[in-house]
Backbone bond lengths (Angstrom), bond angles and torsions (degrees), N, CA, C in turn:
res aa  C-N    CA-C-N  psi(-1)  N-CA   C-N-CA  omega(-1)  CA-C   N-CA-C  phi
1 M - - - 1.366 - - 1.597 109.82 -
2 K 1.233 117.44 139.99 1.459 124.07 -175.15 1.520 109.15 -87.94
3 P 1.407 115.99 143.71 1.358 118.01 176.22 1.405 113.88 -69.64
4 V 1.404 122.57 151.31 1.393 124.56 176.40 1.433 109.34 -96.82
5 F 1.258 117.83 130.32 1.507 124.78 167.20 1.517 119.73 -115.44
6 D 1.360 115.81 108.02 1.431 118.28 -174.52 1.592 107.31 -73.28
7 N 1.247 110.76 136.87 1.616 114.74 169.57 1.490 109.87 69.06
8 V 1.213 127.37 22.66 1.498 132.42 179.12 1.612 108.51 -122.37
9 S 1.253 109.83 115.58 1.537 117.86 -172.70 1.520 109.74 -91.03
10 S 1.288 122.89 -19.25 1.442 119.53 -173.97 1.615 110.86 -146.47
11 K 1.274 113.54 157.99 1.530 115.26 175.93 1.553 111.37 -58.76
12 K 1.318 113.99 -35.31 1.498 117.04 -177.07 1.449 107.47 -64.68
13 E 1.314 120.65 -41.88 1.543 116.93 176.73 1.431 116.22 -62.02
14 R 1.337 118.20 -33.92 1.502 120.07 -176.33 1.557 107.86 -71.83
15 L 1.278 113.41 -31.69 1.545 113.63 177.38 1.490 120.27 -81.75
16 Q 1.435 115.39 -15.86 1.433 116.11 175.34 1.578 113.41 -81.46
17 P 1.344 112.99 134.16 1.492 110.98 -178.25 1.537 105.18 -74.56
18 H 1.395 113.95 158.66 1.477 123.82 175.97 1.484 104.76 -77.48
19 L 1.393 112.08 124.63 1.355 116.93 171.48 1.424 114.28 -130.37
20 P 1.320 124.97 143.14 1.485 122.05 -172.04 1.555 104.66 -77.23
21 H 1.281 117.43 155.35 1.425 123.41 177.65 1.537 107.82 -59.52
22 A 1.288 113.18 142.06 1.462 116.57 -173.41 1.387 120.03 -62.61
23 S 1.408 114.39 -28.13 1.360 117.05 177.24 1.629 116.63 -75.89
24 S 1.435 116.36 -14.02 1.469 117.31 -179.96 1.561 108.71 -67.68
25 L 1.379 118.59 -20.19 1.513 115.65 174.54 1.431 117.40 -45.74
26 I 1.268 115.37 -44.16 1.556 120.32 -169.46 1.596 109.91 -116.38
27 E 1.236 118.31 -34.83 1.476 117.56 -174.90 1.463 121.16 -62.74
28 N 1.253 113.71 -28.44 1.606 118.90 178.10 1.449 119.25 -82.46
29 D 1.290 117.83 -1.24 1.531 119.64 -171.90 1.574 105.46 -127.13
30 A 1.359 113.47 112.52 1.480 114.96 -171.65 1.684 107.33 -71.80
31 T 1.203 118.59 -32.65 1.547 121.10 173.30 1.511 108.50 -58.25
32 S 1.275 117.84 -48.16 1.511 121.72 -176.79 1.531 109.26 -64.56
33 R 1.293 117.89 -42.54 1.529 122.40 174.29 1.566 110.79 -60.26
34 S 1.340 117.39 -40.13 1.414 119.08 -176.58 1.482 109.53 -67.35
35 V 1.402 118.41 -43.42 1.368 127.16 -177.63 1.437 112.21 -62.76
36 L 1.361 117.48 -41.93 1.404 130.14 -175.49 1.596 103.30 -66.86
37 G 1.315 115.59 -52.96 1.511 123.15 177.48 1.523 112.52 -49.73
38 K 1.312 113.67 -50.02 1.483 116.09 -172.56 1.606 104.73 -68.63
39 N 1.121 113.20 -39.55 1.589 117.44 -176.51 1.522 108.01 -69.43
40 I 1.285 120.79 -43.70 1.442 115.87 173.04 1.472 118.11 -58.70
41 L 1.419 110.99 -45.54 1.527 117.76 172.11 1.490 111.59 -52.28
42 Y 1.351 116.53 -53.17 1.587 118.60 178.23 1.567 106.47 -51.18
43 W 1.203 119.41 -64.29 1.427 121.15 -166.57 1.609 107.85 -63.22
44 R 1.258 115.78 -35.19 1.545 115.83 175.71 1.450 114.44 -56.13
45 T 1.386 110.56 -54.37 1.521 115.11 176.12 1.374 115.28 -64.17
46 H 1.380 118.74 -39.51 1.500 120.79 176.87 1.567 111.49 -53.70
47 R 1.382 112.44 -40.63 1.470 115.45 -178.64 1.463 115.83 -90.42
48 K 1.431 113.77 9.92 1.457 119.23 170.92 1.512 109.80 63.67
49 L 1.311 119.35 37.74 1.445 119.98 168.99 1.471 118.64 -107.37
50 T 1.213 119.13 150.65 1.594 124.49 178.59 1.444 101.14 -82.25
51 Q 1.465 112.81 164.45 1.453 115.87 173.35 1.533 109.85 -65.14
52 Q 1.315 123.33 -36.79 1.319 125.43 -179.44 1.587 113.11 -62.73
53 E 1.399 114.40 -42.76 1.407 120.05 176.85 1.606 112.98 -60.11
54 L 1.297 109.19 -37.96 1.584 114.26 -175.72 1.434 101.52 -73.83
55 A 1.302 123.86 -45.58 1.449 126.97 -173.73 1.519 108.78 -58.09
56 D 1.455 117.23 -49.34 1.373 118.74 -176.51 1.539 110.91 -64.32
57 A 1.350 121.16 -33.10 1.409 129.35 179.45 1.472 112.64 -67.12
58 V 1.338 110.64 -41.51 1.522 114.11 179.56 1.639 113.09 -84.94
59 G 1.240 113.46 -23.48 1.493 118.63 -179.97 1.553 117.15 93.31
60 I 1.337 110.64 25.70 1.546 121.07 178.61 1.474 108.39 -116.74
61 T 1.308 117.29 179.73 1.522 119.16 172.57 1.409 116.33 -87.59
62 R 1.293 116.23 162.13 1.526 117.64 176.88 1.561 109.41 -64.18
63 V 1.233 116.53 -35.49 1.513 122.56 178.84 1.637 112.30 -58.78
64 A 1.448 105.73 -38.56 1.563 110.20 179.65 1.514 105.41 -67.16
65 V 1.284 117.24 -43.80 1.550 118.88 179.60 1.620 109.56 -55.20
66 T 1.246 112.19 -50.36 1.455 117.93 -179.21 1.494 109.42 -54.12
67 N 1.375 118.45 -48.12 1.401 120.84 -173.62 1.566 111.01 -70.44
68 L 1.298 113.31 -33.52 1.612 117.68 175.63 1.566 102.16 -67.12
69 E 1.234 130.23 -49.03 1.408 125.95 -172.04 1.395 108.63 -71.49
70 R 1.242 129.28 -24.67 1.536 133.73 172.27 1.571 112.66 -80.84
71 G 1.390 116.74 -8.56 1.481 117.47 178.25 1.536 113.84 81.75
72 L 1.343 115.26 9.28 1.487 119.13 -176.32 1.521 111.63 -81.85
73 N 1.181 118.57 -28.39 1.526 125.12 -178.90 1.422 116.89 -130.72
74 G 1.282 119.53 143.17 1.526 123.54 169.03 1.502 111.96 -88.65
75 T 1.387 115.09 -173.52 1.369 114.67 -177.09 1.529 109.80 -147.96
76 P 1.227 127.32 149.51 1.433 125.81 -175.42 1.665 109.06 -72.58
77 I 1.179 113.82 156.81 1.416 115.24 -178.44 1.585 115.75 -58.40
78 H 1.284 115.88 -34.41 1.501 115.36 179.69 1.476 112.75 -67.78
79 T 1.427 119.04 -27.85 1.398 124.36 -178.54 1.634 102.38 -80.19
80 L 1.183 115.65 -39.34 1.503 120.78 179.62 1.474 112.86 -57.94
81 M 1.454 113.35 -35.68 1.500 120.24 178.71 1.648 106.89 -74.58
82 K 1.282 117.30 -34.03 1.550 115.57 171.69 1.476 113.51 -61.54
83 F 1.381 115.10 -44.37 1.405 117.23 174.57 1.654 115.63 -56.56
84 C 1.243 109.56 -33.18 1.605 116.32 179.94 1.459 106.06 -66.85
85 G 1.391 114.97 -52.48 1.429 120.78 178.96 1.582 118.17 -51.97
86 V 1.346 111.35 -45.39 1.441 114.42 -176.60 1.456 113.40 -76.31
87 L 1.400 120.27 -32.95 1.396 131.54 -174.81 1.615 106.51 -87.26
88 K 1.348 116.24 -11.44 1.501 118.71 -174.30 1.536 113.37 45.91
89 V 1.405 103.43 62.53 1.504 115.05 176.08 1.565 110.04 -145.40
90 T 1.252 122.24 162.61 1.411 126.61 178.93 1.562 106.49 -85.82
91 P 1.312 112.51 165.49 1.413 121.73 176.91 1.613 109.11 -58.27
92 N 1.341 116.90 -45.55 1.319 122.20 179.50 1.612 112.14 -52.56
93 D 1.403 114.75 -38.18 1.431 123.17 179.20 1.503 110.22 -57.45
94 L 1.317 116.19 -37.14 1.496 115.19 178.04 1.507 116.61 -100.07
95 L 1.242 120.63 -5.60 1.424 118.25 -177.49 1.603 113.57 -110.29
96 L 1.326 112.85 -20.86 1.590 114.11 -177.41 1.525 104.72 -89.29
97 E 1.295 115.30 153.37 1.485 123.81 176.50 1.563 115.49 -103.07
98 N 1.327 114.20 -14.82 1.451 118.23 -167.49 1.710 102.63 -95.29
99 F 1.269 117.61 54.00 1.449 120.69 -179.33 1.585 106.71 -118.54
100 S 1.338 109.60 136.23 1.486 116.09 174.46 1.598 100.88 -105.66
101 F 1.388 113.65 110.11 1.474 112.66 178.81 1.476 118.12 -77.20
102 R 1.401 113.78 119.92 1.436 120.08 -178.60 1.566 105.54 -125.65
103 R 1.316 115.31 152.54 1.338 115.30 175.79 1.559 105.77 -82.41
104 G 1.400 111.50 162.71 1.562 118.31 -177.70 1.401 108.73 153.94
105 K 1.289 119.81 -114.36 1.459 121.05 -178.31 1.536 114.85 -86.42
106 G 1.294 113.19 21.67 1.528 113.58 -179.71 1.561 117.18 82.69
107 R 1.264 115.61 2.94 1.541 121.38 -171.87 1.514 101.30 -116.85
108 A 1.393 107.32 153.79 1.452 110.77 170.63 1.526 110.27 -92.37
109 K 1.311 121.53 151.45 1.360 125.73 -176.88 1.396 113.01 -100.48
110 L 1.419 122.50 123.14 1.526 124.65 -175.77 1.523 106.89 -65.58
111 T 1.187 115.60 135.27 1.518 125.67 172.24 1.473 113.46 -104.88
112 S 1.275 117.77 150.23 1.449 120.74 179.07 1.543 110.52 -102.01
């Protein structure tokens, strides 16, 4: 007897694990968006980049950078990783709020 799969149209679909859309990690939580925005703003100004320069390097619009910094929008993980590359930071540097920003090796130091 074959197993019954509801709402599955192909064998490939049955074998794929269900994963949430990458953008859902950040977009659905206002606090996370606010933390991300503040951290992007900090690192952008720390690296002496304008919003337009950052937008061009990441491949998005200046308005999108503005909305991110203001906590109005989230961003997909692949775009978050582009921000990390351009700003020379780790994802934790952008996503965690318990950082005390200090100059030094270009990394934020975790505080307790």
